[in-house]
N, C-alpha and C positions, 0 to 999 in steps of 0.2 A: 520537606526533605525531595530532591528530584533526583530522576536519573535518566541518563540519555546512552543509546549507544549508535554507531554509524558503520556498515560494512559497505565494503567494494565486493559485486559479486560478478562473475563472469555469465553471459547471456546464455545460459545452458538451464535443461528445465531439472536439474540436479539441486540448482540454488534455489528455486523457489518452495521445498518443504524444508530447507535449512534455515531460511527465512523466519517459516512459520514458526518452526520448533524454538530458535532463540527467542523470539517474538514470547511465544505461550510461556518459555523458561521463566522470564524475565517477569514476566505478569506473576506466574504462580509464585513466586519466590518474592514478590514485591506483596501481594495479599489480595491479587483484584481479583472481583468475582468471576467466576468460571465462565457464565453467559458472555459479560460483557468481553472478555479475553478470547473467547471462541467468535466472536461478532468479529473482530478487529484482525483475527488470525486470518478468516477468511478473506477478508477485505485486502488484507495485505497478500495473501495468496494470489488473487483476480490481478492487484496491481503487478508484481512481481512478474507473472503469466506475461500480462500484455507485455512489460519490459523486453522478457524474454523473446516472445513471439516478433514485436514490430520495435523495437528500440533501438536498433543499429544503425550506425551513420552512413555517409557515405564514404566510400575509400578505403572501408575496412579500419585495421589500427586498432590496438589496445582501446581505446575511449568506447571504438563501435562496438568492442568483443566484452565489456562493461554495462553494469549499470550500479546508481546507489541505493541504498536503504538506511535512512536513519528513522529514529525512532524516538519521541520523549515523552517520560510519565512525569507530571511537574503537577502536583496540586491534585484537583479533583479532574482531570485532563488528559487524554494521552493523544498525540500528535504524530502521525506517520507520513515519512513523504517517501516516493519512489520515483526516483530519477534516471533518464536514459538519456541516449544520442541520437535517438530516432528522429524520423522527418516531423514529429509533434502529432498531434491529434486535428484532423479535419472538423473544422467548426467549432475549434475551441475543447472539445469532448465530451461537452456536456450531453447528458443523456436524453434530453428533451430534444436536442438539434443533431445528436450524433445518428447518423446514419444506420446503425445498427439497431438502434431503439427499439425496433418491430421485430427484433429476430423471431424466425418461426419457432415453434415448440421443437421442432425435429432437428434446429439449426444444430451444428458443433462448437459455436464460439458465437459471440456477441452480444452475452448477456455479462462481460466482467464490469462493466465502467457503472451501468445500472445497478448492479448488486451491489458495488461499493455504496453508489449513494444510498441505497435502502438500508446498509448497515452500520453507516456512520452519522453522525449528528451533523456534520459539516462536511463538504468535497470543493475540492476546487481542483480542476483541471486547468494546467497552463502549458503554453508553448513557449520556448525558449528559441528563437530565432536563430538557425544556423549550431543549436547549440542541443537541440533535442525538447521534450515533455517532462513535466511532473505531477505525478498526483500526488495531492495532500489530502489528507483525510484527517479528523477528530472525533472524539467520543467522550462523553463526560462519565466518570470511572465511578462504579460501587466498588467497596469492599467489602473483604471477608472481614467479621468479627476480630482474626487475630493477625489482622495486616501488619506489616512491617511500616507503611509507607503513607499508613492511613491519613486522611486529614480529617481532623477534629472540628 
C-alpha cells in the first residue's frame, strides 16, 4: 500500500509547523519508526523554511505567495518534494558548492540545505528556470511492529 498527499501553502512562517505536523501524523498513523519520522520532519521543516524565506518569484502575485509540498510513502521509501517560485539555488544548491556551506557556528541561517543532506538518504536540489526551485529528498523507511503499511 502507498499513500501520498500534496499541500499548497502560503509563504508564511505558520505554514512550516503545519506541514511538519501533517507529515508526522501521516507517518505515525502508517506506523513508521519514530526516529525516521523525526528525521524526515526536520528535513521537511528546513525545506519549507527555505521556501518561505527565499521562494518568492518576481512580480508578486499568487504563485509568488505560495509553495507546494508533496509527500509519498511507497513501499520502503518516503519521498518529499518542496517546490517554490523563487530565484532558485545559486550553484544548484548542493551543499558542497553552496555559498553558505561553511556557515559560522554563530550564524542565524545557512545550514538548512546541509542538514537536509545529513538527514535524508538521497537529496536533489533543482532549479526550474523562470519557475523556482525544488528540493526533493527521500529516506528508506523502518516500520513499527504494528504498522498499517509495513512492507513484508
